[in-house]
Phi, psi and omega in degrees: 000136184263130186272153178297152169278354188294344179271355173244312175237112183248105182261124173252115175273138176231117182259124181301138178293151183286152181277151181290140181293140179276132174298145172272337172063047184221026172235124183269156178246125170250130185242118176235197182228035182283106185280353181279348181246126182253115181252358178059035173079013186254160171259130187246135180265136177236145182254355182192166173289330171311310175301320178295318179301318180289335177280351179112000174288128179280160176294337180264013185274162178296322182286325176294317180291326180294315180303325179299312177294322185300304186279357176280343184291167182227112013285152181274139175286162188272317189228156171233126173263139186230128174237148175237143183291130178276170181292136181064019183257131171280165177309314177303315180292324177296320179295320183290322184287327171292322178287327180290320184288332183207145181250001184282320180294163185237307179257144177237148178212168177246159167291152184306326175301315174293316181291327178295345176271356180281134168276181178296318174305302181305321182299314186292317180296334183277323184291316176306317180293316182296327179295329184253004186293140189288334175265119180310124183214161187221142179246119164267112189248116183264129182238122189243348182284124188293332184275343190232002191286330178287328174295315176299321178293316177293330182293321176295315179295326179302318190271001181058030186295122178262002180235021174240123178246128180259120178243124169273120179202130183276345185280145166304132174060031181299319176296336178288317176295321178293328177291327176300308181296315185298323185268337174290325181282345182257045174287162181303117178089012181279160176282160179294147186218163172240159173273340181302134167067025185259147172269145189240116182295131179082001179245136188263138181296157181278126188280347183259031187263134172227168192298327177292319178297312182299323180295318179297319173304315181288317177303331186274359184073030182253184181227152173201151183261116186221168172258133187230131182065022179075312193273326185261114173260109184214166178279130169244121359228015178064039178244155175277172182308322182271012173096350179283131180297145178307315178299334175289331180286312191289322182283329175292321177298312178306308183304310180303314177296326182282332182287310177312306178288334176293317184290319180297323173304316182293316184298321189266347187253330177289144174297325184194140173250113185286150186277057182225179182294326179298328181292313183298328181281346173284326185287321176303309174308316181295323176289333184297320189297313175301323176296318177301321180294325176285331174290316183298322181289334178098023178268320177257148179205159178297155184175170174281133179280125191238005181280181174291166183295135168231107185053238183273005179265121183233156179307137182095349170298146176268121170273094188293328176260356181102350179204156174210128187257117183238149178222140175297152182298115194294330185280359168260013174295147176284162184290323178304313179292328179289321181291328172278358179064043178262132169302152167294156184304132173248144182230134182245107181261124178237154181238115185283149173292333188065196183200138171272125180239357182203148180222138173247130182234127173254122178268113186253106183268136169232120179260000000 
């Protein structure tokens, strides 16, 4: 009989826990009112219009036609989430149900038929919900009524909503096409992008637009798809209701999400993170990777800090990497914090790369 080796050589295998998958922020949600398709209140993901047809959406349904525009964008998104408004359910309640059912989708919009039923008060309630949602979310709000769209935009602007993008468009599903571009351009490993001045496949520009009306829309915090210079059909101007560009919202959401998960990975996989300077350095190292990812993507870039003083960082200092991670002195912690095993406060100071969206050129001629 052969005896085991374990009393001489005892090898213990330990398999590290898998890191939590990072959200890619590249799935849009379409909410419609198609009563012929039963999804039992669930959010269902489709990879193509063919898959939607197989699920029961007819080719002339609003959801199917919207999906055609969504998947037609370049780069094309991989997935479309679809939710349907239930009987006696409001648009807000349907959106809340979709958020509760799934946390993977990022931007939401409604079919035009649903969006056209929204009063300014309804829209305000939806925007307020999206603003306060615990899972980072964005709403693309299409307004098509020629008599009220400026008022609808100004109402969103007055509340300074940073997660609602308002688009004036008379065409069916224009916000779905815009959502398709926004989600398709954010594929894994993609470079940073903006929505400003981008073309949308399958969307017609608003034909009754002049310079004065365009100026009014932009001043009201709105967006519109127009033809400029005869040859260019582009989106003006890719901003949320409060004037912040969409790319600043999505990339900051990505950075925050990836930092959260990077820290949780350390806390859950390491046997222990000591409440010492070495332990703090482990946390700083974990935060560094998401920041470097955003530098590589082109969202962060070196520049001068113009924000408030943060520990040793002062206005005028240079962020040579595009970010700086600072921690309060662990030796200055209170005993209560040590007893509670709380890390010293950490600060991630970042400098965004920004984007050029307009140019003034002086041509000086000498004869």
